[in-house]
C-alpha positions in Angstrom: 18.9 15.8 2.6 16.2 14.8 5.0 12.7 16.3 5.1 9.7 15.5 7.3 6.8 14.0 5.3 4.6 17.1 6.3 7.0 19.3 4.3 6.7 17.2 1.1 3.2 15.7 1.3 -0.2 16.1 2.9 -1.5 13.3 5.1 -5.2 12.8 5.5 -7.3 10.4 7.5 -9.5 8.1 5.5 -13.2 8.6 5.2 -15.1 7.5 8.3 -18.2 5.6 7.6 -20.9 5.7 10.3 -22.1 2.2 9.5 -21.1 -0.9 7.6 -20.5 -0.4 3.9 -23.6 -1.2 1.8 -22.5 -2.2 -1.7 -24.6 -0.8 -4.5 -24.5 -1.9 -8.1 -25.5 1.7 -9.1 -23.0 3.2 -6.7 -21.1 6.2 -8.0 -18.3 6.2 -5.4 -15.7 3.4 -5.0 -14.1 2.6 -1.6 -10.5 1.7 -1.2 -10.2 -0.6 1.8 -7.4 -2.6 3.5 -8.3 -5.7 1.3 -7.4 -3.7 -1.8 -3.8 -3.2 -0.7 -1.7 -5.9 -2.2 1.5 -7.6 -0.8 3.6 -5.8 -3.5 2.5 -2.4 -2.0 0.2 -1.6 -5.0 -3.5 -0.7 -4.6 -5.6 -3.0 -6.7 -8.6 -1.2 -8.2 -10.1 -4.4 -9.7 -12.6 -5.2 -7.0 -13.4 -1.9 -5.3 -16.8 -1.8 -3.5 -19.2 0.7 -5.1 -21.5 2.7 -2.8 -24.0 5.5 -2.7 -22.4 8.5 -1.1 -23.7 12.0 -1.6 -21.8 14.2 0.8 -18.3 13.3 -0.4 -16.0 16.4 -0.5 -13.3 16.9 -3.1 -10.4 16.5 -0.5 -11.6 13.0 0.2 -11.3 11.8 -3.4 -8.3 9.6 -4.0 -6.1 10.2 -7.1 -3.5 8.4 -9.1 -0.1 8.5 -7.4 -1.6 8.8 -3.9 -0.1 6.5 -1.3 -2.5 4.6 1.0 -0.9 4.0 4.4 -1.9 1.0 6.7 -2.1 2.8 10.0 -3.4 -0.2 12.0 -2.1 -3.7 12.5 1.2 -5.4 12.3 2.0 -4.2 8.8 2.8 -0.4 8.7 3.6 0.2 5.0 1.9 2.1 2.2 0.6 1.0 -1.1 0.5 3.2 -4.3 -2.4 4.0 -6.5 -0.8 3.4 -10.0 -4.1 3.9 -11.8 -6.8 6.4 -11.6 -9.5 4.9 -9.4 -12.2 7.2 -10.7 -14.4 8.7 -8.0 -13.1 6.9 -5.0 -12.5 7.5 -1.3 -10.1 5.8 1.1 -11.8 4.2 4.1 -10.6 4.9 7.6 -8.4 3.8 9.4 -6.2 4.0 6.2 -4.4 7.3 5.7 -3.9 9.0 2.3 -0.5 10.5 1.6 -0.3 12.9 -1.4 2.9 14.4 -2.6 2.9 18.2 -2.6 6.4 18.7 -4.0 6.7 16.5 -7.1 9.9 18.4 -8.0 11.6 17.0 -4.8 10.1 13.5 -4.3 8.6 10.7 -6.4 5.6 8.9 -5.0 7.2 5.5 -6.0 10.3 6.4 -4.0 8.3 7.5 -0.9 6.2 4.3 -1.2 9.5 2.3 -1.2 11.1 4.3 1.6 8.2 3.8 4.0 8.8 0.0 3.9 12.5 0.3 4.6 14.1 -0.7 7.9 14.9 2.8 9.1 11.3 4.0 8.5 9.9 0.8 10.0 12.0 1.3 13.2 10.7 4.9 13.5 7.0 3.8 12.9 7.3 0.9 15.4 8.7 3.3 18.0 5.6 5.6 17.5 3.0 2.9 17.5 0.3 3.2 20.1 -2.0 0.5 21.6 -1.4 -2.8 23.2 -3.6 -5.2 21.2 -4.1 -3.3 18.0 -1.0 -1.2 17.1 -1.8 2.2 15.5 0.3 4.8 13.8 -1.1 8.3 14.2 -1.4 10.9 11.4 1.1 13.1 13.3 3.7 10.3 13.5 3.6 9.9 9.7 3.8 13.7 9.2 6.8 13.9 11.4 8.7 11.0 9.9 11.9 12.1 8.2 12.7 10.9 4.7 16.1 10.9 3.1 15.7 12.6 -0.3 18.4 12.0 -2.9 18.1 13.6 -6.3 15.1 12.8 -8.5 17.3 10.8 -10.8 18.6 8.6 -7.9 15.0 8.3 -6.6 14.0 7.0 -10.1 16.8 4.5 -10.1 16.0 3.3 -6.6 12.3 2.9 -7.4 13.0 1.1 -10.7 15.5 -1.3 -9.0 13.1 -1.9 -6.1 10.3 -2.8 -8.6 12.6 -5.3 -10.4 13.6 -6.8 -7.1 10.0 -7.2 -6.1 9.2 -8.8 -9.4 12.1 -11.2 -9.0 10.8 -12.3 -5.6 7.3 -12.9 -7.0 8.8 -15.0 -9.8 11.0 -17.0 -7.4 8.0 -17.7 -5.2 6.0 -18.8 -8.2 8.8 -21.1 -9.3 9.2 -22.6 -5.9 5.4 -23.2 -5.7 5.4 -24.9 -9.1 8.5 -27.0 -8.2 6.8 -28.1 -5.0 3.6 -29.1 -6.9 5.7 -31.1 -9.4 7.7 -33.0 -6.8 4.5 -33.7 -4.8 2.8 -35.1 -8.0 5.8 -37.4 -8.7 6.0 -38.6 -5.1 2.2 -39.3 -5.2 2.7 -41.4 -8.4 5.6 -43.3 -6.6 3.3 -43.9 -3.6 0.7 -45.4 -5.9 3.3 -47.5 -7.6 3.0 -45.8 -11.0 6.5 -44.5 -11.0 9.8 -46.3 -10.5 
């Protein structure tokens, strides 16, 4: 079964700030920006900028399990909020995707699906702009998603998570090996190793 995102989720533009963000130690609102979206498509809430913002409306507040979509640039994937960010807003040009039919789709599955080849081909075909590529809110809303059963979605999301973890570990292992070989070669160059 396929459904357009607009039938399973709401898509909202990020909060538009009129000026540069002014960090405030006493700020009561955190801001989720592009820099907070990690390579593994998870939103990191560790270093969110805190600001003073009085006129924030409830519909701008980000929640656990929201997806944050990168609508500008070369990478058009989403990242998932696995933890409660507290009182936080998502900054424009990011888009917030919130599941409205939890009985039909898991946020982890949708997050995975958006980065798959089929979805990426669709998004690339809808990108506007010559220098800075941009995906519109409407393009995301109209993107169709293949929806297997919730059980299958759980399995796919779990396997995708394991696969991503494996890739992270393999990269770490390769980096460590490179450091080790480099250290041995440097010792050989200095004549300390035969």
